[in-house]
C-alpha positions in Angstrom: 0.0 0.0 0.0 2.8 2.4 0.9 4.7 1.6 -2.3 1.6 2.4 -4.4 1.3 5.8 -2.7 5.0 6.4 -3.2 4.8 5.6 -7.0 1.7 7.8 -7.4 3.5 10.7 -5.7 6.5 10.2 -7.9 4.4 10.0 -11.0 2.6 13.3 -10.1 6.0 15.0 -9.4 7.3 13.9 -12.8 4.1 15.0 -14.5 4.2 18.4 -12.9 7.9 18.8 -13.9 7.1 17.9 -17.5 4.2 20.3 -17.7 6.3 23.1 -16.2 9.1 22.5 -18.6 6.7 22.3 -21.6 5.2 25.7 -20.6 8.6 27.3 -20.5 9.6 25.9 -23.8 6.6 27.6 -25.5 8.6 30.8 -25.1 11.7 31.0 -27.4 13.5 33.5 -25.3 13.0 35.5 -22.1 13.8 38.9 -23.8 13.2 40.6 -27.1 14.6 43.8 -28.6 12.2 46.2 -30.2 12.1 49.8 -31.5 9.5 50.8 -28.9 7.9 49.4 -25.7 4.9 47.9 -27.6 7.0 46.3 -30.4 4.7 48.0 -32.9 7.4 50.0 -34.8 9.6 48.4 -37.5 13.3 47.8 -36.8 14.3 47.0 -40.3 13.3 45.3 -43.5 15.1 43.1 -46.0 14.9 40.5 -48.7 14.7 36.7 -48.1 17.9 35.0 -49.3 16.1 31.7 -49.7 12.8 29.9 -49.3 11.7 29.1 -45.7 8.8 26.9 -44.6 8.3 27.1 -40.8 8.0 23.9 -38.8 4.7 25.1 -37.2 2.2 27.9 -37.2 4.4 30.2 -35.0 6.9 30.6 -37.9 6.7 32.8 -40.9 7.0 31.1 -44.3 8.3 33.0 -47.3 9.9 32.6 -50.7 13.3 33.9 -51.8 13.5 37.6 -52.5 10.2 38.5 -50.7 10.3 41.6 -48.5 10.3 40.8 -44.8 9.6 43.5 -42.2 11.2 42.9 -38.7 9.3 44.0 -35.6 11.5 42.5 -33.0 14.6 40.4 -32.4 14.8 37.8 -29.7 17.7 38.1 -27.4 19.1 35.7 -24.8 19.0 32.0 -25.5 17.5 32.4 -29.0 19.2 35.5 -30.5 19.2 33.7 -33.9 15.4 34.2 -34.3 13.6 37.3 -35.3 9.9 38.1 -35.7 8.3 39.9 -38.5 5.9 39.8 -41.4 5.8 39.4 -45.1 3.2 41.2 -47.1 2.0 39.8 -50.4 0.0 41.9 -52.8 -2.3 39.9 -55.0 -2.8 41.9 -58.2 -5.8 39.9 -59.4 -8.1 40.8 -56.4 -6.0 43.8 -55.3 -5.8 43.0 -51.6 -2.9 42.6 -49.2 -2.2 39.5 -47.2 0.1 39.9 -44.2 1.5 37.0 -42.3 3.4 37.3 -39.0 5.8 34.9 -37.3 9.3 33.9 -36.3 12.2 33.1 -38.8 15.9 32.5 -38.6 17.7 35.9 -38.9 20.3 34.4 -41.2 17.7 34.1 -44.0 17.3 37.9 -44.2 19.6 40.3 -46.1 18.8 43.6 -44.3 18.5 46.5 -46.8 16.9 49.2 -44.8 17.2 50.0 -41.0 14.4 52.2 -39.6 16.0 52.8 -36.3 19.2 52.0 -34.4 17.5 52.5 -31.1 16.5 49.1 -29.6 14.7 48.6 -26.3 15.1 45.2 -24.6 11.9 44.1 -22.9 10.7 40.9 -21.3 9.1 38.4 -23.7 5.6 37.2 -23.0 4.4 33.6 -23.7 
């Protein structure tokens, strides 16, 4: 009887540890660098150097030479990832589609910097 209780406690402890770790892993980094406190202003823009298809819905997918607008750069443990959008104008229907997500910074050739001022703020989940 005591062994059963011990195993149940151990299982619950492992489950809690797994859930806590999974919640932390949803966040790529603890900090991000933005042009303003709300991360609403653009830092820079550039051209994609090659096609990228994100592994899940949090990532931005794009084609080579599309223009990408950068809103913030992760800092800390994932400084290799930036967040931004790609806007695609469909000439047939004349409307704009804007997708937002994360992408590897190495896939962007920056061609215009909007501001050199960067504010580091705490990243939210």
